Backbone as a printed PyTorch tensor [residue, N CA C, xyz], in Angstrom:
tensor([[[-40.0440,  -6.1520, -30.7390],
         [-40.0920,  -6.4530, -29.2900],
         [-38.7100,  -6.4400, -28.7210]],

        [[-38.6130,  -5.7820, -27.5570],
         [-37.2700,  -5.6470, -26.9260],
         [-36.9130,  -6.9460, -26.1860]],

        [[-35.6960,  -7.1650, -26.1280],
         [-35.1370,  -8.3500, -25.4340],
         [-35.1700,  -8.0580, -23.9760]],

        [[-35.3950,  -9.0430, -23.1820],
         [-35.3410,  -8.9240, -21.6620],
         [-34.1140,  -9.7310, -21.2230]],

        [[-33.5200,  -9.2980, -20.1780],
         [-32.3630, -10.0240, -19.5940],
         [-31.2180,  -9.1310, -19.3510]],

        [[-30.0610,  -9.4550, -19.8990],
         [-28.8260,  -8.7730, -19.5220],
         [-28.3930,  -7.7630, -20.5590]],

        [[-29.2910,  -7.1030, -21.2280],
         [-29.0160,  -6.1150, -22.2430],
         [-28.7010,  -4.7790, -21.5060]],

        [[-27.8780,  -3.9400, -22.1250],
         [-27.5260,  -2.6230, -21.5600],
         [-28.2180,  -1.5680, -22.3040]],

        [[-28.6900,  -0.5530, -21.7450],
         [-29.3720,   0.4870, -22.4280],
         [-28.3400,   1.3100, -23.2630]],

        [[-28.7560,   1.8230, -24.3950],
         [-27.8940,   2.6070, -25.1890],
         [-27.5990,   3.9120, -24.7050]],

        [[-28.4700,   4.5000, -23.9740],
         [-28.3110,   5.9150, -23.5040],
         [-27.5900,   6.0050, -22.1770]],

        [[-27.4920,   7.2010, -21.5810],
         [-26.8950,   7.3580, -20.2540],
         [-27.7590,   6.6030, -19.1830]],

        [[-27.0400,   6.1720, -18.1600],
         [-27.7500,   5.4820, -17.1030],
         [-28.5360,   6.3850, -16.2910]],

        [[-29.8220,   5.9050, -16.0650],
         [-30.7620,   6.6840, -15.2160],
         [-30.9070,   6.0860, -13.9130]],

        [[-30.2190,   5.0050, -13.6480],
         [-30.2310,   4.3760, -12.2630],
         [-29.4370,   5.1410, -11.3200]],

        [[-30.0070,   5.4310, -10.1840],
         [-29.2710,   6.1180,  -9.1260],
         [-29.2620,   5.1990,  -7.8870]],

        [[-28.2020,   5.2920,  -7.0810],
         [-28.2080,   4.5730,  -5.8950],
         [-28.5190,   5.5150,  -4.6880]],

        [[-29.1340,   4.9670,  -3.7640],
         [-29.5130,   5.7640,  -2.5950],
         [-28.2880,   5.8780,  -1.7230]],

        [[-27.9670,   7.1750,  -1.2840],
         [-26.8730,   7.4830,  -0.4670],
         [-27.2740,   7.4890,   0.9680]],

        [[-26.4510,   7.0500,   1.8560],
         [-26.8090,   7.2020,   3.2670],
         [-26.9060,   8.6530,   3.7750]],

        [[-27.6740,   8.8770,   4.7680],
         [-27.9650,  10.2340,   5.2130],
         [-26.6980,  10.9820,   5.6340]],

        [[-25.7460,  10.2180,   6.3030],
         [-24.5070,  10.8830,   6.7070],
         [-23.7320,  11.4110,   5.5220]],

        [[-23.7420,  10.7110,   4.3560],
         [-23.0360,  11.2210,   3.2510],
         [-23.7590,  12.4580,   2.6940]],

        [[-24.9820,  12.5280,   2.6680],
         [-25.7660,  13.6550,   2.1730],
         [-25.5330,  14.9000,   3.0420]],

        [[-25.4910,  14.6300,   4.3020],
         [-25.3050,  15.7730,   5.2530],
         [-23.8550,  16.3780,   5.1460]],

        [[-22.8520,  15.4660,   4.7910],
         [-21.5560,  15.9620,   4.7860],
         [-21.2240,  16.6480,   3.4880]],

        [[-22.0520,  16.4450,   2.4900],
         [-21.8040,  17.1600,   1.1510],
         [-21.7890,  18.6520,   1.2490]],

        [[-20.8770,  19.3040,   0.6860],
         [-20.7920,  20.7220,   0.7110],
         [-19.8590,  21.3700,   1.8430]],

        [[-19.6750,  20.5350,   2.9210],
         [-18.8780,  21.0020,   4.0520],
         [-17.4790,  20.6170,   3.8060]],

        [[-16.4800,  21.4320,   4.1400],
         [-15.1170,  21.0020,   4.0290],
         [-14.7710,  19.8570,   5.1670]],

        [[-14.0890,  18.8850,   4.7570],
         [-13.7150,  17.9050,   5.6880],
         [-12.6180,  18.4660,   6.6590]],

        [[-12.6590,  17.9710,   7.8610],
         [-11.7580,  18.4730,   8.9210],
         [-10.3090,  18.3370,   8.3820]],

        [[-10.0400,  17.2470,   7.7110],
         [ -8.7050,  16.9640,   7.1010],
         [ -8.2910,  18.0870,   6.1450]],

        [[ -9.2110,  18.5660,   5.4220],
         [ -8.9840,  19.6050,   4.4060],
         [ -8.8910,  21.0380,   5.0020]],

        [[ -9.5260,  21.2440,   6.1060],
         [ -9.6420,  22.5610,   6.7320],
         [ -8.5010,  22.8590,   7.6350]],

        [[ -7.7500,  21.8940,   8.0940],
         [ -6.7290,  22.1890,   9.1230],
         [ -5.4080,  21.7470,   8.4830]],

        [[ -4.4070,  22.6140,   8.4420],
         [ -3.0120,  22.2770,   7.9390],
         [ -2.4600,  21.1590,   8.8140]],

        [[ -1.6410,  20.2610,   8.2170],
         [ -1.0090,  19.2000,   8.9620],
         [  0.0630,  19.8690,   9.8390]],

        [[  0.2320,  19.3450,  11.0370],
         [  1.2440,  19.9440,  11.9310],
         [  2.6490,  19.6350,  11.3890]],

        [[  3.5570,  20.5720,  11.6060],
         [  4.8710,  20.3040,  11.0780],
         [  5.5290,  19.1010,  11.8240]],

        [[  6.2350,  18.2890,  11.0640],
         [  6.9030,  17.1460,  11.6320],
         [  8.4050,  17.5570,  11.9080]],

        [[  8.8910,  17.0220,  12.9900],
         [ 10.3240,  17.2290,  13.2660],
         [ 11.0860,  16.2820,  12.4490]],

        [[ 12.1690,  16.8120,  11.7670],
         [ 12.9980,  15.9240,  10.9860],
         [ 13.8350,  15.0460,  11.9590]],

        [[ 14.2230,  13.9280,  11.4810],
         [ 15.1020,  12.9910,  12.3060],
         [ 16.4660,  13.5000,  12.2640]],

        [[ 17.1650,  13.1780,  13.4010],
         [ 18.5510,  13.7220,  13.4240],
         [ 19.4280,  13.0840,  12.4160]],

        [[ 19.1190,  11.9260,  11.8960],
         [ 19.8900,  11.3080,  10.9760],
         [ 19.8160,  11.9980,   9.5680]],

        [[ 18.8490,  12.8350,   9.3590],
         [ 18.6650,  13.5520,   8.1070],
         [ 18.9560,  15.0160,   8.1970]],

        [[ 19.4700,  15.5450,   9.2930],
         [ 19.6450,  16.9380,   9.4900],
         [ 21.0520,  17.2250,  10.0630]],

        [[ 21.2520,  18.4870,  10.2240],
         [ 22.5640,  18.9170,  10.7890],
         [ 22.5580,  18.9970,  12.3230]],

        [[ 21.3560,  18.4930,  12.9140],
         [ 21.2180,  18.5250,  14.3260],
         [ 22.1430,  17.4830,  14.9610]],

        [[ 22.3290,  17.6650,  16.3200],
         [ 23.2240,  16.7240,  17.0030],
         [ 22.5910,  15.3970,  16.9610]],

        [[ 23.3750,  14.3410,  16.6840],
         [ 22.7700,  13.0390,  16.6770],
         [ 22.3160,  12.4990,  18.0120]],

        [[ 21.5480,  11.4730,  18.0350],
         [ 21.0720,  10.8940,  19.2460],
         [ 22.2010,  10.2340,  19.9980]],

        [[ 22.2560,  10.3410,  21.2820],
         [ 23.3260,   9.7100,  22.0760],
         [ 23.4670,   8.1780,  21.8740]],

        [[ 22.4030,   7.4860,  21.5750],
         [ 22.5090,   6.0220,  21.3630],
         [ 23.1580,   5.7530,  19.9490]],

        [[ 22.8890,   6.6450,  19.0120],
         [ 23.4950,   6.5040,  17.6590],
         [ 24.9760,   6.8040,  17.7990]],

        [[ 25.3680,   7.7950,  18.6060],
         [ 26.7750,   8.0330,  18.8640],
         [ 27.4350,   6.8880,  19.5770]],

        [[ 26.8260,   6.3200,  20.5960],
         [ 27.3850,   5.2390,  21.2680],
         [ 27.6110,   4.0120,  20.2950]],

        [[ 26.6010,   3.6650,  19.5100],
         [ 26.7370,   2.6000,  18.6130],
         [ 27.8560,   2.8560,  17.6190]],

        [[ 27.9100,   4.0280,  17.1050],
         [ 28.9600,   4.4090,  16.0830],
         [ 30.3980,   4.2190,  16.7230]],

        [[ 30.5720,   4.7210,  17.8850],
         [ 31.8720,   4.6860,  18.6070],
         [ 32.2460,   3.1670,  18.8280]],

        [[ 31.2640,   2.4160,  19.3300],
         [ 31.5160,   0.9800,  19.6160],
         [ 31.8100,   0.1800,  18.2940]],

        [[ 31.1850,   0.5910,  17.2210],
         [ 31.4120,  -0.0570,  15.9530],
         [ 32.8350,   0.2570,  15.4700]],

        [[ 33.2120,   1.5460,  15.5870],
         [ 34.5220,   1.9370,  15.1500],
         [ 35.5890,   1.1420,  15.9500]],

        [[ 35.4120,   1.1430,  17.2630],
         [ 36.3670,   0.4240,  18.0950],
         [ 36.4180,  -1.0450,  17.6690]],

        [[ 35.2950,  -1.6940,  17.5450],
         [ 35.2700,  -3.1320,  17.1380],
         [ 35.9220,  -3.3120,  15.7590]],

        [[ 35.6190,  -2.4350,  14.8800],
         [ 36.2410,  -2.5210,  13.5420],
         [ 37.6930,  -2.4520,  13.5220]],

        [[ 38.2750,  -1.4690,  14.3600],
         [ 39.7040,  -1.3060,  14.4220],
         [ 40.3280,  -2.5410,  15.1770]],

        [[ 39.7090,  -3.0220,  16.2180],
         [ 40.2170,  -4.1570,  16.9000],
         [ 40.2410,  -5.4280,  15.9690]],

        [[ 39.3250,  -5.4770,  14.9970],
         [ 39.2360,  -6.6110,  14.0450],
         [ 40.2960,  -6.3440,  12.9390]],

        [[ 40.9570,  -5.1140,  12.9060],
         [ 41.9340,  -4.8810,  11.8820],
         [ 41.3280,  -4.6080,  10.5680]],

        [[ 40.1140,  -4.0130,  10.5950],
         [ 39.3630,  -3.7150,   9.3690],
         [ 39.3570,  -2.2190,   9.0380]],

        [[ 39.4450,  -1.8990,   7.7380],
         [ 39.1610,  -0.5080,   7.3550],
         [ 37.6600,  -0.3740,   7.1130]],

        [[ 37.1540,   0.9000,   6.9090],
         [ 35.7520,   1.0490,   6.5920],
         [ 35.4850,   0.3110,   5.2490]],

        [[ 36.4620,   0.3790,   4.3500],
         [ 36.2760,  -0.2740,   2.9740],
         [ 36.0670,  -1.8140,   3.1830]],

        [[ 36.9560,  -2.4230,   4.0490],
         [ 36.7820,  -3.8310,   4.3560],
         [ 35.5360,  -4.1980,   5.0030]],

        [[ 35.1000,  -3.3990,   5.9710],
         [ 33.8090,  -3.6330,   6.6090],
         [ 32.6680,  -3.5110,   5.6120]],

        [[ 32.7930,  -2.5280,   4.6790],
         [ 31.7790,  -2.2940,   3.6430],
         [ 31.7350,  -3.5700,   2.8230]],

        [[ 32.7630,  -4.1740,   2.4340],
         [ 32.7980,  -5.3730,   1.6600],
         [ 32.1170,  -6.5430,   2.4370]],

        [[ 32.5000,  -6.6840,   3.6100],
         [ 31.9000,  -7.8140,   4.5210],
         [ 30.4180,  -7.5990,   4.7530]],

        [[ 30.0200,  -6.3940,   4.8340],
         [ 28.5690,  -6.1570,   5.3360],
         [ 27.6160,  -5.8690,   4.1610]],

        [[ 28.1780,  -5.5210,   2.9930],
         [ 27.3150,  -5.2100,   1.8470],
         [ 26.7560,  -3.7270,   1.9000]],

        [[ 27.4030,  -2.8960,   2.8010],
         [ 26.9110,  -1.5030,   2.8950],
         [ 28.0750,  -0.7110,   2.3200]],

        [[ 27.7010,   0.4880,   2.0460],
         [ 28.7900,   1.4130,   1.3850],
         [ 29.7350,   2.0510,   2.4910]],

        [[ 30.9190,   2.3760,   2.0440],
         [ 31.8360,   2.9500,   2.9580],
         [ 31.2900,   4.3270,   3.4950]],

        [[ 30.6580,   5.0490,   2.6490],
         [ 30.1210,   6.4160,   2.9620],
         [ 29.0030,   6.1680,   4.0600]],

        [[ 28.1520,   5.1590,   3.9340],
         [ 27.1500,   4.9150,   4.8930],
         [ 27.7950,   4.5470,   6.1990]],

        [[ 28.7660,   3.6460,   6.2650],
         [ 29.4690,   3.2320,   7.4810],
         [ 30.0900,   4.4410,   8.0840]],

        [[ 30.6300,   5.4330,   7.3310],
         [ 31.2520,   6.5970,   7.9390],
         [ 30.1890,   7.4220,   8.7260]],

        [[ 28.9770,   7.4920,   8.1340],
         [ 27.8510,   8.2310,   8.8850],
         [ 27.3770,   7.5070,  10.0950]],

        [[ 27.4000,   6.1000,   9.9540],
         [ 27.0100,   5.2740,  11.1260],
         [ 28.0270,   5.5410,  12.2850]],

        [[ 29.2860,   5.4500,  11.9780],
         [ 30.3560,   5.5840,  12.9990],
         [ 30.3430,   6.9870,  13.5600]],

        [[ 29.9490,   8.0040,  12.8200],
         [ 29.9080,   9.3360,  13.3570],
         [ 28.5750,   9.6320,  14.0440]],

        [[ 27.7120,   8.6910,  14.0820],
         [ 26.3480,   8.8250,  14.8150],
         [ 25.3730,   9.5560,  14.0200]],

        [[ 25.5310,   9.7270,  12.7240],
         [ 24.5720,  10.4690,  11.9100],
         [ 23.6480,   9.5580,  11.0990]],

        [[ 23.5860,   8.2810,  11.4010],
         [ 22.5830,   7.3570,  10.8030],
         [ 21.9040,   6.5750,  11.9390]],

        [[ 20.5970,   6.4970,  11.7460],
         [ 19.8050,   5.6740,  12.7230],
         [ 19.6260,   4.2900,  12.1340]],

        [[ 20.4200,   3.3580,  12.4860],
         [ 20.3330,   1.9920,  11.8230],
         [ 19.2470,   1.0660,  12.3020]],

        [[ 18.8680,   0.1650,  11.4860],
         [ 17.8170,  -0.7540,  11.9600],
         [ 18.5160,  -1.9950,  12.6870]],

        [[ 17.6370,  -2.7500,  13.2840],
         [ 18.1450,  -3.9230,  14.0160],
         [ 18.8850,  -4.8340,  13.1090]],

        [[ 18.2880,  -4.9700,  11.9740],
         [ 18.9750,  -5.8840,  10.9810],
         [ 20.3970,  -5.4520,  10.6100]],

        [[ 20.5410,  -4.0920,  10.4590],
         [ 21.8390,  -3.5630,  10.1230],
         [ 22.7660,  -3.7080,  11.2490]],

        [[ 22.2540,  -3.4800,  12.4410],
         [ 23.0900,  -3.6990,  13.7350],
         [ 23.6490,  -5.1920,  13.7340]],

        [[ 22.7610,  -6.1630,  13.4330],
         [ 23.1180,  -7.5820,  13.5120],
         [ 24.1830,  -7.8310,  12.3660]],

        [[ 23.9760,  -7.2460,  11.1980],
         [ 24.8860,  -7.4930,  10.0300],
         [ 26.2380,  -6.8940,  10.4160]],

        [[ 26.2600,  -5.6800,  10.9950],
         [ 27.6110,  -5.0910,  11.3090],
         [ 28.2620,  -5.8600,  12.4640]],

        [[ 27.4790,  -6.2610,  13.3930],
         [ 28.0810,  -6.9860,  14.5450],
         [ 28.7400,  -8.3540,  14.1110]],

        [[ 28.0970,  -8.9550,  13.2040],
         [ 28.5990, -10.2270,  12.6570],
         [ 29.8910,  -9.9260,  11.7930]],

        [[ 29.8860,  -8.8570,  11.0190],
         [ 31.0160,  -8.4770,  10.1930],
         [ 32.2950,  -8.1920,  11.0710]],

        [[ 32.1070,  -7.6100,  12.2080],
         [ 33.2490,  -7.3390,  13.0680],
         [ 33.4990,  -8.3260,  14.1360]],

        [[ 32.7400,  -9.4520,  14.1470],
         [ 33.0230, -10.5630,  15.0360],
         [ 32.5640, -10.2610,  16.5160]],

        [[ 31.5180,  -9.4820,  16.6530],
         [ 31.0110,  -9.0830,  17.9850],
         [ 29.5930,  -9.3960,  18.0780]],

        [[ 29.0160,  -9.5250,  19.2700],
         [ 27.6350,  -9.6510,  19.5530],
         [ 27.0780,  -8.2810,  19.4270]],

        [[ 25.8370,  -8.2110,  18.9140],
         [ 25.1560,  -6.9080,  18.7250],
         [ 25.0160,  -6.1790,  20.1040]],

        [[ 24.7840,  -6.9050,  21.1920],
         [ 24.6560,  -6.1680,  22.5100],
         [ 25.8670,  -5.4810,  22.8590]],

        [[ 27.0890,  -5.9600,  22.4650],
         [ 28.3340,  -5.2850,  22.7990],
         [ 28.4120,  -3.9630,  22.1160]],

        [[ 27.8800,  -3.8430,  21.0120],
         [ 27.9700,  -2.5820,  20.2290],
         [ 26.9710,  -1.5820,  20.7010]],

        [[ 26.0390,  -1.9520,  21.5800],
         [ 25.0660,  -1.0070,  22.1720],
         [ 25.4040,  -0.7270,  23.6250]],

        [[ 26.3960,  -1.3070,  24.2330],
         [ 26.7070,  -1.2330,  25.5660],
         [ 27.4940,   0.0550,  25.9230]],

        [[ 27.2130,   0.7360,  27.0280],
         [ 28.0100,   1.8560,  27.5680],
         [ 29.3700,   1.2950,  27.9670]],

        [[ 30.3890,   2.1120,  27.7280],
         [ 31.7160,   1.6080,  28.1400],
         [ 31.8730,   1.4840,  29.5750]],

        [[ 32.6640,   0.5600,  30.1240],
         [ 32.8360,   0.3430,  31.5910],
         [ 33.7270,   1.5050,  32.0640]],

        [[ 33.3220,   1.9630,  33.2670],
         [ 34.0800,   3.0230,  33.8960],
         [ 35.1430,   2.3230,  34.7140]],

        [[ 36.3510,   2.8660,  34.7920],
         [ 37.4460,   2.2930,  35.5650],
         [ 37.2620,   2.4540,  36.9990]]])
């Protein structure tokens, strides 16, 4: 006599689940995602040889000015901020798109408010 309850059959499962009609209808057709190639994405200026964004250039120039006024070299600023000298060089030249957290870190390291580093220079 066979046991009833939680026993598992020894052979392959014969139980099938009923699939929704939408799934049955979609079977065999290519999905839209598969049939159309993804549109090319434009690389960011920070990762290419393209001209940097004007705001990145502005921030970099202001950072360099603030660093020099504080009497710091890029190596000194790197030590204060925890960033590499190479990274700071790219930031100052406008070739890195920095995060708000990095802006705040760099501003503190040069003794300035972050808003000062994002400000356009005053015209005489």
